[in-house]
N, CA, C and O atoms as a Tinker XYZ file with bonds, in Angstrom:
   552  protein
     1  N    121.068000  138.506000   37.461000    73     2
     2  CA   121.779000  137.962000   36.452000    64     1     3
     3  C    120.884000  136.705000   35.821000    63     2     4     5
     4  O    121.017000  136.340000   34.653000    81     3
     5  N    120.022000  136.142000   36.692000    73     3     6
     6  CA   119.141000  135.094000   36.125000    64     5     7
     7  C    118.024000  135.662000   35.073000    63     6     8     9
     8  O    117.573000  134.957000   34.170000    81     7
     9  N    117.654000  136.942000   35.281000    73     7    10
    10  CA   116.633000  137.661000   34.527000    64     9    11
    11  C    117.172000  137.879000   33.113000    63    10    12    13
    12  O    116.365000  138.151000   32.225000    81    11
    13  N    118.475000  137.780000   32.837000    73    11    14
    14  CA   118.961000  138.228000   31.437000    64    13    15
    15  C    118.688000  136.702000   30.647000    63    14    16    17
    16  O    118.529000  136.727000   29.426000    81    15
    17  N    118.645000  135.535000   31.295000    73    15    18
    18  CA   118.611000  134.206000   30.579000    64    17    19
    19  C    117.016000  133.936000   30.569000    63    18    20    21
    20  O    116.462000  133.222000   29.733000    81    19
    21  N    116.558000  134.409000   31.306000    73    19    22
    22  CA   115.011000  133.952000   31.419000    64    21    23
    23  C    114.698000  132.861000   32.635000    63    22    24    25
    24  O    115.683000  132.306000   33.121000    81    23
    25  N    113.680000  132.598000   33.035000    73    23    26
    26  CA   113.354000  131.684000   34.200000    64    25    27
    27  C    113.720000  130.229000   33.891000    63    26    28    29
    28  O    114.308000  129.499000   34.688000    81    27
    29  N    113.321000  129.871000   32.663000    73    27    30
    30  CA   113.841000  128.283000   32.156000    64    29    31
    31  C    115.181000  128.010000   32.381000    63    30    32    33
    32  O    115.545000  127.081000   33.103000    81    31
    33  N    116.235000  129.059000   31.583000    73    31    34
    34  CA   117.461000  128.813000   31.497000    64    33    35
    35  C    118.219000  129.035000   32.868000    63    34    36    37
    36  O    119.224000  128.404000   33.194000    81    35
    37  N    117.582000  130.053000   33.657000    73    35    38
    38  CA   118.066000  130.271000   35.026000    64    37    39
    39  C    117.891000  128.943000   35.952000    63    38    40    41
    40  O    118.749000  128.682000   36.795000    81    39
    41  N    116.836000  128.175000   35.780000    73    39    42
    42  CA   116.531000  127.052000   36.498000    64    41    43
    43  C    117.658000  126.082000   36.121000    63    42    44    45
    44  O    118.292000  125.498000   36.999000    81    43
    45  N    117.901000  125.915000   34.847000    73    43    46
    46  CA   118.566000  124.831000   34.408000    64    45    47
    47  C    120.040000  125.195000   34.945000    63    46    48    49
    48  O    120.647000  124.294000   35.523000    81    47
    49  N    120.613000  126.358000   34.806000    73    47    50
    50  CA   121.905000  126.675000   35.046000    64    49    51
    51  C    122.059000  126.441000   36.716000    63    50    52    53
    52  O    123.197000  126.193000   37.115000    81    51
    53  N    121.022000  126.506000   37.659000    73    51    54
    54  CA   121.235000  126.381000   39.023000    64    53    55
    55  C    121.250000  124.657000   39.167000    63    54    56    57
    56  O    122.004000  124.047000   39.925000    81    55
    57  N    120.452000  124.164000   38.449000    73    55    58
    58  CA   120.421000  122.627000   38.281000    64    57    59
    59  C    121.790000  122.058000   38.066000    63    58    60    61
    60  O    122.312000  121.158000   38.724000    81    59
    61  N    122.281000  122.689000   37.082000    73    59    62
    62  CA   123.734000  122.274000   36.665000    64    61    63
    63  C    124.814000  122.576000   37.756000    63    62    64    65
    64  O    125.767000  121.833000   37.993000    81    63
    65  N    124.604000  123.515000   38.259000    73    63    66
    66  CA   125.821000  123.967000   39.464000    64    65    67
    67  C    125.482000  122.965000   40.514000    63    66    68    69
    68  O    126.433000  122.396000   41.050000    81    67
    69  N    124.276000  122.663000   40.886000    73    67    70
    70  CA   123.840000  121.787000   41.740000    64    69    71
    71  C    124.260000  120.417000   41.462000    63    70    72    73
    72  O    124.760000  119.802000   42.403000    81    71
    73  N    124.139000  119.812000   40.293000    73    71    74
    74  CA   124.864000  118.630000   39.883000    64    73    75
    75  C    126.192000  118.591000   39.867000    63    74    76    77
    76  O    126.735000  117.521000   40.138000    81    75
    77  N    126.922000  119.654000   39.573000    73    75    78
    78  CA   128.375000  119.780000   39.844000    64    77    79
    79  C    128.770000  119.653000   40.994000    63    78    80    81
    80  O    129.674000  118.876000   41.301000    81    79
    81  N    128.045000  120.530000   41.951000    73    79    82
    82  CA   128.564000  120.293000   43.189000    64    81    83
    83  C    128.480000  118.924000   43.963000    63    82    84    85
    84  O    129.255000  118.549000   44.843000    81    83
    85  N    127.339000  118.222000   43.444000    73    83    86
    86  CA   127.108000  116.815000   44.003000    64    85    87
    87  C    128.165000  116.072000   43.262000    63    86    88    89
    88  O    128.658000  115.128000   43.880000    81    87
    89  N    128.587000  116.292000   42.133000    73    87    90
    90  CA   129.549000  115.213000   41.759000    64    89    91
    91  C    131.048000  115.519000   42.502000    63    90    92    93
    92  O    131.780000  114.678000   43.024000    81    91
    93  N    131.235000  116.719000   42.406000    73    91    94
    94  CA   132.420000  117.126000   43.208000    64    93    95
    95  C    132.517000  116.454000   44.589000    63    94    96    97
    96  O    133.606000  116.049000   44.997000    81    95
    97  N    131.273000  116.317000   45.390000    73    95    98
    98  CA   131.239000  115.914000   46.618000    64    97    99
    99  C    131.524000  114.396000   46.553000    63    98   100   101
   100  O    132.288000  113.838000   47.340000    81    99
   101  N    130.873000  113.782000   45.582000    73    99   102
   102  CA   131.249000  112.396000   45.410000    64   101   103
   103  C    132.320000  111.788000   44.827000    63   102   104   105
   104  O    132.680000  110.619000   44.969000    81   103
   105  N    132.862000  112.741000   44.089000    73   103   106
   106  CA   134.152000  112.434000   43.112000    64   105   107
   107  C    135.367000  112.237000   44.232000    63   106   108   109
   108  O    136.383000  111.594000   43.970000    81   107
   109  N    135.153000  112.802000   45.365000    73   107   110
   110  CA   136.400000  112.648000   46.388000    64   109   111
   111  C    136.466000  111.102000   46.911000    63   110   112   113
   112  O    137.488000  110.647000   47.426000    81   111
   113  N    135.366000  110.401000   46.743000    73   111   114
   114  CA   135.380000  108.989000   47.373000    64   113   115
   115  C    135.397000  109.153000   48.861000    63   114   116   117
   116  O    135.957000  108.278000   49.520000    81   115
   117  N    134.904000  110.068000   49.401000    73   115   118
   118  CA   134.808000  110.325000   50.807000    64   117   119
   119  C    135.966000  110.632000   51.597000    63   118   120   121
   120  O    135.968000  110.621000   52.827000    81   119
   121  N    136.994000  110.918000   50.837000    73   119   122
   122  CA   138.370000  111.501000   51.294000    64   121   123
   123  C    138.291000  113.000000   51.444000    63   122   124   125
   124  O    137.795000  113.650000   50.524000    81   123
   125  N    138.743000  113.604000   52.536000    73   123   126
   126  CA   138.679000  114.913000   52.830000    64   125   127
   127  C    139.911000  115.641000   51.814000    63   126   128   129
   128  O    141.002000  115.085000   51.689000    81   127
   129  N    139.677000  116.598000   51.302000    73   127   130
   130  CA   140.532000  117.354000   50.491000    64   129   131
   131  C    141.156000  118.435000   51.167000    63   130   132   133
   132  O    140.404000  119.270000   51.670000    81   131
   133  N    142.440000  118.592000   51.284000    73   131   134
   134  CA   143.065000  119.609000   52.206000    64   133   135
   135  C    143.653000  120.537000   51.158000    63   134   136   137
   136  O    144.158000  120.196000   50.088000    81   135
   137  N    143.501000  121.809000   51.654000    73   135   138
   138  CA   143.889000  123.079000   50.720000    64   137   139
   139  C    145.624000  123.218000   51.129000    63   138   140   141
   140  O    146.111000  122.785000   52.174000    81   139
   141  N    146.232000  123.785000   50.252000    73   139   142
   142  CA   147.760000  123.961000   50.594000    64   141   143
   143  C    147.767000  125.138000   51.496000    63   142   144   145
   144  O    146.853000  125.963000   51.486000    81   143
   145  N    148.918000  125.223000   52.364000    73   143   146
   146  CA   149.027000  126.456000   53.160000    64   145   147
   147  C    149.331000  127.519000   52.498000    63   146   148   149
   148  O    149.967000  127.442000   51.447000    81   147
   149  N    148.908000  128.710000   53.027000    73   147   150
   150  CA   149.072000  129.916000   52.168000    64   149   151
   151  C    150.542000  130.297000   51.685000    63   150   152   153
   152  O    150.708000  130.901000   50.625000    81   151
   153  N    151.548000  129.939000   52.462000    73   151   154
   154  CA   152.793000  130.044000   52.344000    64   153   155
   155  C    153.387000  129.432000   50.950000    63   154   156   157
   156  O    154.076000  130.028000   50.123000    81   155
   157  N    152.908000  128.006000   50.915000    73   155   158
   158  CA   153.219000  127.306000   49.914000    64   157   159
   159  C    152.639000  127.789000   48.524000    63   158   160   161
   160  O    153.286000  127.807000   47.476000    81   159
   161  N    151.321000  128.176000   48.675000    73   159   162
   162  CA   150.706000  128.822000   47.582000    64   161   163
   163  C    151.158000  129.878000   47.106000    63   162   164   165
   164  O    150.842000  130.132000   45.944000    81   163
   165  N    152.158000  130.957000   47.941000    73   163   166
   166  CA   152.619000  131.920000   47.411000    64   165   167
   167  C    153.986000  131.561000   46.911000    63   166   168   169
   168  O    154.468000  132.473000   46.240000    81   167
   169  N    154.691000  130.596000   47.024000    73   167   170
   170  CA   155.766000  130.208000   46.629000    64   169   171
   171  C    155.669000  129.548000   45.258000    63   170   172   173
   172  O    156.564000  129.572000   44.412000    81   171
   173  N    154.413000  128.921000   45.126000    73   171   174
   174  CA   154.382000  128.423000   43.673000    64   173   175
   175  C    154.187000  129.242000   42.528000    63   174   176   177
   176  O    153.474000  130.245000   42.560000    81   175
   177  N    154.924000  128.768000   41.301000    73   175   178
   178  CA   154.753000  129.750000   40.227000    64   177   179
   179  C    153.168000  129.786000   39.597000    63   178   180   181
   180  O    152.469000  128.774000   39.635000    81   179
   181  N    152.790000  130.784000   39.144000    73   179   182
   182  CA   151.394000  130.862000   38.662000    64   181   183
   183  C    151.231000  129.990000   37.297000    63   182   184   185
   184  O    152.057000  129.983000   36.384000    81   183
   185  N    150.203000  129.369000   37.321000    73   183   186
   186  CA   149.885000  128.271000   36.473000    64   185   187
   187  C    148.609000  128.645000   35.446000    63   186   188   189
   188  O    147.724000  129.329000   35.960000    81   187
   189  N    148.465000  128.323000   34.282000    73   187   190
   190  CA   147.347000  128.761000   33.480000    64   189   191
   191  C    146.278000  127.720000   34.300000    63   190   192   193
   192  O    146.482000  126.799000   35.090000    81   191
   193  N    145.009000  128.328000   33.714000    73   191   194
   194  CA   143.653000  127.574000   34.191000    64   193   195
   195  C    143.563000  126.150000   33.539000    63   194   196   197
   196  O    143.891000  126.070000   32.355000    81   195
   197  N    143.137000  124.981000   34.215000    73   195   198
   198  CA   143.073000  123.775000   33.560000    64   197   199
   199  C    141.941000  123.917000   32.574000    63   198   200   201
   200  O    141.010000  124.707000   32.731000    81   199
   201  N    142.081000  123.110000   31.560000    73   199   202
   202  CA   140.666000  122.968000   30.529000    64   201   203
   203  C    139.724000  122.515000   31.185000    63   202   204   205
   204  O    139.860000  121.636000   32.035000    81   203
   205  N    138.551000  123.103000   30.851000    73   203   206
   206  CA   137.324000  122.911000   31.479000    64   205   207
   207  C    136.880000  121.273000   31.335000    63   206   208   209
   208  O    137.002000  120.797000   30.207000    81   207
   209  N    136.486000  120.586000   32.172000    73   207   210
   210  CA   136.125000  119.305000   31.948000    64   209   211
   211  C    134.413000  118.924000   32.042000    63   210   212   213
   212  O    133.686000  119.453000   32.883000    81   211
   213  N    134.056000  118.194000   31.306000    73   211   214
   214  CA   132.560000  117.963000   31.289000    64   213   215
   215  C    132.283000  117.219000   32.671000    63   214   216   217
   216  O    133.053000  116.454000   33.251000    81   215
   217  N    131.117000  117.581000   33.034000    73   215   218
   218  CA   130.700000  117.077000   34.435000    64   217   219
   219  C    130.589000  115.428000   34.228000    63   218   220   221
   220  O    131.185000  114.706000   35.027000    81   219
   221  N    129.977000  114.968000   33.368000    73   219   222
   222  CA   130.008000  113.425000   33.313000    64   221   223
   223  C    130.708000  112.880000   32.352000    63   222   224   225
   224  O    130.544000  111.667000   32.217000    81   223
   225  N    131.538000  113.474000   31.543000    73   223   226
   226  CA   132.314000  113.015000   30.561000    64   225   227
   227  C    131.880000  112.798000   29.198000    63   226   228   229
   228  O    132.501000  112.078000   28.417000    81   227
   229  N    130.696000  113.485000   28.878000    73   227   230
   230  CA   130.231000  113.253000   27.547000    64   229   231
   231  C    130.235000  114.775000   27.052000    63   230   232   233
   232  O    130.327000  115.751000   27.796000    81   231
   233  N    130.106000  114.801000   25.508000    73   231   234
   234  CA   130.142000  115.915000   24.849000    64   233   235
   235  C    128.822000  116.743000   25.122000    63   234   236   237
   236  O    127.791000  116.179000   25.486000    81   235
   237  N    128.890000  117.871000   24.962000    73   235   238
   238  CA   127.551000  118.912000   25.194000    64   237   239
   239  C    126.545000  118.237000   24.223000    63   238   240   241
   240  O    125.494000  117.967000   24.803000    81   239
   241  N    126.563000  117.913000   23.013000    73   239   242
   242  CA   125.694000  117.284000   22.221000    64   241   243
   243  C    125.133000  116.214000   22.847000    63   242   244   245
   244  O    123.904000  116.181000   22.892000    81   243
   245  N    125.763000  115.327000   23.341000    73   243   246
   246  CA   125.494000  113.921000   23.725000    64   245   247
   247  C    124.921000  114.345000   25.280000    63   246   248   249
   248  O    123.945000  113.657000   25.579000    81   247
   249  N    125.189000  115.008000   25.990000    73   247   250
   250  CA   124.610000  115.488000   27.263000    64   249   251
   251  C    123.135000  115.850000   26.754000    63   250   252   253
   252  O    122.120000  115.273000   27.142000    81   251
   253  N    123.180000  117.005000   25.728000    73   251   254
   254  CA   121.744000  117.680000   25.360000    64   253   255
   255  C    120.887000  116.427000   25.085000    63   254   256   257
   256  O    119.874000  116.332000   25.778000    81   255
   257  N    121.103000  115.548000   24.278000    73   255   258
   258  CA   120.418000  114.488000   23.632000    64   257   259
   259  C    120.033000  113.654000   24.848000    63   258   260   261
   260  O    118.868000  113.275000   24.725000    81   259
   261  N    120.571000  113.254000   25.924000    73   259   262
   262  CA   120.307000  112.613000   27.002000    64   261   263
   263  C    119.400000  113.366000   28.048000    63   262   264   265
   264  O    118.504000  112.829000   28.699000    81   263
   265  N    119.775000  114.708000   28.109000    73   263   266
   266  CA   118.810000  115.391000   28.886000    64   265   267
   267  C    117.383000  115.719000   28.357000    63   266   268   269
   268  O    116.421000  115.921000   29.098000    81   267
   269  N    117.346000  115.751000   27.004000    73   267   270
   270  CA   116.054000  115.973000   26.358000    64   269   271
   271  C    115.232000  114.437000   26.293000    63   270   272   273
   272  O    114.020000  114.439000   26.080000    81   271
   273  N    115.786000  113.466000   26.441000    73   271   274
   274  CA   115.270000  112.116000   26.548000    64   273   275
   275  C    114.611000  111.893000   27.739000    63   274   276   277
   276  O    113.527000  111.329000   27.884000    81   275
   277  N    115.364000  112.391000   28.626000    73   275   278
   278  CA   114.751000  112.420000   30.317000    64   277   279
   279  C    113.755000  113.291000   30.624000    63   278   280   281
   280  O    112.875000  113.034000   31.447000    81   279
   281  N    113.854000  114.480000   29.909000    73   279   282
   282  CA   112.673000  115.513000   29.917000    64   281   283
   283  C    111.507000  115.173000   29.296000    63   282   284   285
   284  O    110.444000  115.638000   29.705000    81   283
   285  N    111.559000  114.350000   28.268000    73   283   286
   286  CA   110.229000  113.733000   27.795000    64   285   287
   287  C    109.659000  112.572000   28.435000    63   286   288   289
   288  O    108.443000  112.376000   28.418000    81   287
   289  N    110.673000  111.602000   29.134000    73   287   290
   290  CA   110.028000  110.741000   29.805000    64   289   291
   291  C    109.369000  111.406000   30.985000    63   290   292   293
   292  O    108.255000  110.946000   31.236000    81   291
   293  N    109.827000  112.474000   31.848000    73   291   294
   294  CA   109.451000  113.116000   32.678000    64   293   295
   295  C    108.019000  113.766000   32.391000    63   294   296   297
   296  O    107.001000  113.654000   33.075000    81   295
   297  N    108.188000  114.402000   31.321000    73   295   298
   298  CA   106.687000  114.893000   30.744000    64   297   299
   299  C    105.606000  113.849000   30.388000    63   298   300   301
   300  O    104.417000  114.120000   30.555000    81   299
   301  N    106.016000  112.636000   29.890000    73   299   302
   302  CA   105.116000  111.596000   29.764000    64   301   303
   303  C    104.368000  111.120000   31.052000    63   302   304   305
   304  O    103.184000  110.799000   31.150000    81   303
   305  N    105.398000  111.151000   32.080000    73   303   306
   306  CA   104.885000  110.766000   33.484000    64   305   307
   307  C    104.161000  111.826000   34.168000    63   306   308   309
   308  O    103.550000  111.555000   35.202000    81   307
   309  N    104.170000  113.233000   33.605000    73   307   310
   310  CA   103.568000  114.513000   34.146000    64   309   311
   311  C    104.023000  114.543000   35.540000    63   310   312   313
   312  O    103.216000  114.770000   36.441000    81   311
   313  N    105.453000  114.295000   35.809000    73   311   314
   314  CA   106.087000  114.779000   36.926000    64   313   315
   315  C    106.104000  116.241000   37.065000    63   314   316   317
   316  O    106.191000  117.024000   36.120000    81   315
   317  N    106.004000  116.598000   38.471000    73   315   318
   318  CA   105.997000  118.135000   38.958000    64   317   319
   319  C    106.919000  118.214000   40.103000    63   318   320   321
   320  O    107.036000  117.375000   40.996000    81   319
   321  N    107.691000  119.545000   39.944000    73   319   322
   322  CA   108.442000  119.843000   41.269000    64   321   323
   323  C    109.458000  118.831000   41.655000    63   322   324   325
   324  O    109.985000  118.060000   40.853000    81   323
   325  N    109.717000  118.880000   42.997000    73   323   326
   326  CA   110.784000  117.853000   43.501000    64   325   327
   327  C    111.036000  116.383000   43.049000    63   326   328   329
   328  O    112.092000  115.751000   43.081000    81   327
   329  N    109.919000  116.034000   42.660000    73   327   330
   330  CA   109.876000  114.451000   42.168000    64   329   331
   331  C    110.445000  114.651000   40.663000    63   330   332   333
   332  O    111.289000  113.855000   40.253000    81   331
   333  N    110.026000  115.625000   39.904000    73   331   334
   334  CA   110.484000  115.803000   38.296000    64   333   335
   335  C    112.106000  116.238000   38.568000    63   334   336   337
   336  O    112.905000  115.834000   37.724000    81   335
   337  N    112.606000  117.000000   39.646000    73   335   338
   338  CA   113.871000  117.244000   39.611000    64   337   339
   339  C    114.836000  115.863000   40.079000    63   338   340   341
   340  O    116.015000  115.715000   39.756000    81   339
   341  N    114.169000  115.071000   40.771000    73   339   342
   342  CA   114.853000  113.878000   41.213000    64   341   343
   343  C    114.930000  112.868000   40.358000    63   342   344   345
   344  O    115.858000  112.061000   40.305000    81   343
   345  N    113.698000  112.892000   39.486000    73   343   346
   346  CA   113.726000  112.015000   38.181000    64   345   347
   347  C    114.880000  112.300000   37.312000    63   346   348   349
   348  O    115.760000  111.473000   37.076000    81   347
   349  N    114.845000  113.498000   36.844000    73   347   350
   350  CA   115.777000  114.130000   35.941000    64   349   351
   351  C    117.058000  113.833000   36.246000    63   350   352   353
   352  O    117.866000  113.459000   35.396000    81   351
   353  N    117.362000  113.998000   37.634000    73   351   354
   354  CA   118.915000  113.792000   37.890000    64   353   355
   355  C    119.202000  112.147000   37.859000    63   354   356   357
   356  O    120.254000  111.725000   37.379000    81   355
   357  N    118.317000  111.365000   38.335000    73   355   358
   358  CA   118.786000  109.984000   38.220000    64   357   359
   359  C    118.690000  109.424000   36.766000    63   358   360   361
   360  O    119.424000  108.555000   36.296000    81   359
   361  N    117.850000  109.950000   36.246000    73   359   362
   362  CA   117.664000  109.481000   34.827000    64   361   363
   363  C    118.993000  109.865000   33.916000    63   362   364   365
   364  O    119.554000  108.996000   33.250000    81   363
   365  N    119.412000  111.119000   33.939000    73   363   366
   366  CA   120.475000  111.718000   33.379000    64   365   367
   367  C    121.846000  110.984000   33.779000    63   366   368   369
   368  O    122.550000  110.483000   32.902000    81   367
   369  N    122.177000  110.942000   35.062000    73   367   370
   370  CA   123.325000  110.193000   35.539000    64   369   371
   371  C    123.302000  108.721000   35.388000    63   370   372   373
   372  O    124.336000  108.086000   35.182000    81   371
   373  N    122.101000  108.154000   35.490000    73   371   374
   374  CA   122.038000  106.649000   35.189000    64   373   375
   375  C    122.389000  106.419000   33.523000    63   374   376   377
   376  O    123.047000  105.452000   33.138000    81   375
   377  N    121.851000  107.446000   32.619000    73   375   378
   378  CA   122.278000  107.052000   31.291000    64   377   379
   379  C    123.896000  107.292000   31.189000    63   378   380   381
   380  O    124.566000  106.564000   30.455000    81   379
   381  N    124.454000  108.269000   31.901000    73   379   382
   382  CA   125.882000  108.440000   31.656000    64   381   383
   383  C    126.753000  107.373000   32.278000    63   382   384   385
   384  O    127.861000  107.120000   31.806000    81   383
   385  N    126.256000  106.731000   33.353000    73   383   386
   386  CA   126.746000  105.488000   33.943000    64   385   387
   387  C    126.913000  104.424000   32.824000    63   386   388   389
   388  O    128.019000  103.991000   32.498000    81   387
   389  N    125.646000  103.997000   32.209000    73   387   390
   390  CA   125.538000  103.006000   31.245000    64   389   391
   391  C    126.387000  103.516000   29.890000    63   390   392   393
   392  O    127.002000  102.675000   29.236000    81   391
   393  N    126.393000  104.559000   29.600000    73   391   394
   394  CA   127.448000  104.929000   28.543000    64   393   395
   395  C    128.833000  104.653000   28.961000    63   394   396   397
   396  O    129.615000  104.188000   28.132000    81   395
   397  N    129.222000  104.899000   30.197000    73   395   398
   398  CA   130.655000  104.895000   30.431000    64   397   399
   399  C    130.761000  103.192000   30.536000    63   398   400   401
   400  O    131.815000  102.780000   30.051000    81   399
   401  N    130.125000  102.434000   30.921000    73   399   402
   402  CA   130.017000  101.013000   30.904000    64   401   403
   403  C    130.364000  100.387000   29.531000    63   402   404   405
   404  O    131.312000   99.640000   29.289000    81   403
   405  N    129.300000  100.888000   28.577000    73   403   406
   406  CA   129.424000  100.577000   27.174000    64   405   407
   407  C    130.949000  100.838000   26.670000    63   406   408   409
   408  O    131.581000   99.976000   26.060000    81   407
   409  N    131.395000  101.934000   26.943000    73   407   410
   410  CA   132.571000  102.602000   26.607000    64   409   411
   411  C    133.834000  101.596000   27.012000    63   410   412   413
   412  O    134.798000  101.358000   26.284000    81   411
   413  N    133.631000  101.126000   28.187000    73   411   414
   414  CA   134.741000  100.375000   28.834000    64   413   415
   415  C    134.802000   98.908000   28.246000    63   414   416   417
   416  O    135.766000   98.242000   27.869000    81   415
   417  N    133.484000   98.636000   28.292000    73   415   418
   418  CA   133.251000   97.033000   27.484000    64   417   419
   419  C    133.775000   96.855000   26.074000    63   418   420   421
   420  O    134.244000   95.830000   25.579000    81   419
   421  N    133.588000   98.169000   25.465000    73   419   422
   422  CA   133.978000   98.086000   23.831000    64   421   423
   423  C    135.494000   98.146000   23.875000    63   422   424   425
   424  O    136.084000   97.343000   23.152000    81   423
   425  N    136.137000   98.894000   24.542000    73   423   426
   426  CA   137.554000   99.010000   24.950000    64   425   427
   427  C    138.078000   97.775000   25.028000    63   426   428   429
   428  O    139.011000   97.505000   24.272000    81   427
   429  N    137.563000   96.742000   25.993000    73   427   430
   430  CA   138.090000   95.484000   26.363000    64   429   431
   431  C    137.779000   94.418000   25.351000    63   430   432   433
   432  O    138.510000   93.439000   25.198000    81   431
   433  N    136.568000   94.650000   24.593000    73   431   434
   434  CA   136.409000   93.729000   23.574000    64   433   435
   435  C    137.407000   93.825000   22.263000    63   434   436   437
   436  O    137.870000   92.923000   21.565000    81   435
   437  N    137.561000   95.206000   22.193000    73   435   438
   438  CA   138.394000   95.389000   20.758000    64   437   439
   439  C    140.197000   94.984000   21.368000    63   438   440   441
   440  O    141.084000   94.552000   20.632000    81   439
   441  N    140.302000   95.198000   22.457000    73   439   442
   442  CA   141.742000   94.553000   22.919000    64   441   443
   443  C    141.747000   93.137000   22.819000    63   442   444   445
   444  O    142.769000   92.549000   22.465000    81   443
   445  N    140.635000   92.499000   23.115000    73   443   446
   446  CA   140.772000   91.116000   22.830000    64   445   447
   447  C    140.692000   90.610000   21.481000    63   446   448   449
   448  O    140.798000   89.406000   21.248000    81   447
   449  N    140.516000   91.442000   20.619000    73   447   450
   450  CA   140.420000   91.142000   19.168000    64   449   451
   451  C    139.115000   90.684000   18.697000    63   450   452   453
   452  O    139.185000   89.804000   17.839000    81   451
   453  N    137.969000   91.049000   19.031000    73   451   454
   454  CA   136.662000   90.621000   18.949000    64   453   455
   455  C    136.392000   91.274000   17.470000    63   454   456   457
   456  O    136.726000   92.448000   17.304000    81   455
   457  N    135.817000   90.569000   16.430000    73   455   458
   458  CA   135.463000   91.151000   15.148000    64   457   459
   459  C    134.343000   92.144000   15.327000    63   458   460   461
   460  O    133.483000   92.055000   16.203000    81   459
   461  N    134.421000   93.033000   14.481000    73   459   462
   462  CA   133.553000   94.381000   14.665000    64   461   463
   463  C    132.062000   93.886000   14.307000    63   462   464   465
   464  O    131.094000   94.499000   14.757000    81   463
   465  N    131.902000   92.694000   13.436000    73   463   466
   466  CA   130.473000   92.555000   13.322000    64   465   467
   467  C    129.918000   91.717000   14.638000    63   466   468   469
   468  O    128.701000   91.538000   14.695000    81   467
   469  N    130.573000   91.310000   15.466000    73   467   470
   470  CA   130.240000   90.592000   16.730000    64   469   471
   471  C    130.302000   91.569000   17.959000    63   470   472   473
   472  O    129.787000   91.284000   19.041000    81   471
   473  N    130.979000   92.757000   17.707000    73   471   474
   474  CA   131.199000   93.735000   18.760000    64   473   475
   475  C    129.998000   94.052000   19.452000    63   474   476   477
   476  O    129.926000   93.909000   20.673000    81   475
   477  N    128.942000   94.520000   18.690000    73   475   478
   478  CA   127.651000   95.049000   19.252000    64   477   479
   479  C    127.361000   93.953000   20.329000    63   478   480   481
   480  O    127.468000   94.287000   21.509000    81   479
   481  N    126.972000   92.557000   19.992000    73   479   482
   482  CA   126.528000   91.797000   20.900000    64   481   483
   483  C    127.426000   91.433000   22.143000    63   482   484   485
   484  O    126.869000   91.081000   23.182000    81   483
   485  N    128.716000   91.503000   22.073000    73   483   486
   486  CA   129.722000   91.276000   22.970000    64   485   487
   487  C    129.556000   92.453000   23.863000    63   486   488   489
   488  O    129.492000   92.195000   25.065000    81   487
   489  N    129.475000   93.702000   23.497000    73   487   490
   490  CA   129.474000   94.771000   24.290000    64   489   491
   491  C    128.040000   94.773000   25.193000    63   490   492   493
   492  O    127.993000   94.988000   26.404000    81   491
   493  N    126.942000   94.497000   24.359000    73   491   494
   494  CA   125.625000   94.406000   25.317000    64   493   495
   495  C    125.624000   93.131000   26.495000    63   494   496   497
   496  O    124.943000   93.218000   27.517000    81   495
   497  N    126.386000   92.088000   26.221000    73   495   498
   498  CA   126.368000   91.001000   27.111000    64   497   499
   499  C    127.401000   91.372000   28.241000    63   498   500   501
   500  O    127.219000   90.948000   29.382000    81   499
   501  N    128.401000   92.102000   27.952000    73   499   502
   502  CA   129.204000   92.782000   28.917000    64   501   503
   503  C    128.651000   93.939000   29.900000    63   502   504   505
   504  O    129.000000   94.046000   31.076000    81   503
   505  N    127.903000   94.631000   29.363000    73   503   506
   506  CA   127.206000   95.701000   30.146000    64   505   507
   507  C    126.222000   94.698000   31.116000    63   506   508   509
   508  O    126.180000   94.919000   32.326000    81   507
   509  N    125.486000   93.657000   30.557000    73   507   510
   510  CA   124.456000   93.065000   31.462000    64   509   511
   511  C    125.232000   92.548000   32.732000    63   510   512   513
   512  O    124.829000   92.621000   33.893000    81   511
   513  N    126.542000   91.959000   32.248000    73   511   514
   514  CA   127.196000   91.351000   33.485000    64   513   515
   515  C    127.667000   92.292000   34.421000    63   514   516   517
   516  O    127.656000   92.028000   35.623000    81   515
   517  N    128.159000   93.568000   33.900000    73   515   518
   518  CA   128.538000   94.579000   34.740000    64   517   519
   519  C    127.469000   94.985000   35.631000    63   518   520   521
   520  O    127.682000   95.174000   36.829000    81   519
   521  N    126.250000   95.138000   35.062000    73   519   522
   522  CA   125.286000   95.513000   35.942000    64   521   523
   523  C    124.716000   94.528000   36.987000    63   522   524   525
   524  O    124.294000   94.795000   38.112000    81   523
   525  N    124.802000   93.260000   36.332000    73   523   526
   526  CA   124.537000   92.131000   37.337000    64   525   527
   527  C    125.502000   92.197000   38.524000    63   526   528   529
   528  O    125.107000   91.915000   39.655000    81   527
   529  N    126.598000   92.520000   38.309000    73   527   530
   530  CA   127.835000   92.413000   39.626000    64   529   531
   531  C    127.530000   93.733000   40.463000    63   530   532   533
   532  O    127.801000   93.755000   41.664000    81   531
   533  N    126.992000   94.782000   39.851000    73   531   534
   534  CA   126.606000   95.861000   40.581000    64   533   535
   535  C    125.475000   95.530000   41.559000    63   534   536   537
   536  O    125.490000   96.027000   42.685000    81   535
   537  N    124.523000   94.731000   41.180000    73   535   538
   538  CA   123.242000   94.703000   41.828000    64   537   539
   539  C    123.449000   93.635000   43.079000    63   538   540   541
   540  O    122.800000   93.676000   44.124000    81   539
   541  N    124.408000   92.740000   42.785000    73   539   542
   542  CA   124.731000   91.746000   43.895000    64   541   543
   543  C    125.224000   92.318000   45.078000    63   542   544   545
   544  O    126.208000   93.056000   45.106000    81   543
   545  N    124.379000   91.903000   46.322000    73   543   546
   546  CA   124.946000   92.324000   47.657000    64   545   547
   547  C    126.542000   91.705000   47.857000    63   546   548   549
   548  O    127.012000   90.634000   47.472000    81   547
   549  N    127.033000   92.581000   48.450000    73   547   550
   550  CA   128.636000   92.214000   48.774000    64   549   551
   551  C    128.853000   91.852000   50.155000    63   550   552
   552  O    129.982000   91.556000   50.545000    81   551
């Protein structure tokens, strides 16, 4: 199957599947998920498949832009092999986390009634505060 897409695309698909599995394992919050017993599954009415969700909550265009920016940085640093893969993963998901923080700070600022002309500065300060809180030892 990978030959159809070519080697580069095949590697990308494999890495995306790996990233999805990583997120799925982290998404549980350390709690074990149990499957329904077979008898209960047989009694349940068949449902339609849920809508596919994005791995990190960004559109495919935003994800592509973030991925390409990370790849450019990895190319500038001449990273190869497992170092490159680890760097790309950290870079991509780090950008996604920052995007999520900005989104939450923007929603909070708009709820407080911050003027749109000052919104950018308020969001920047909020993200800095959130990052500082995350770095402090608990």
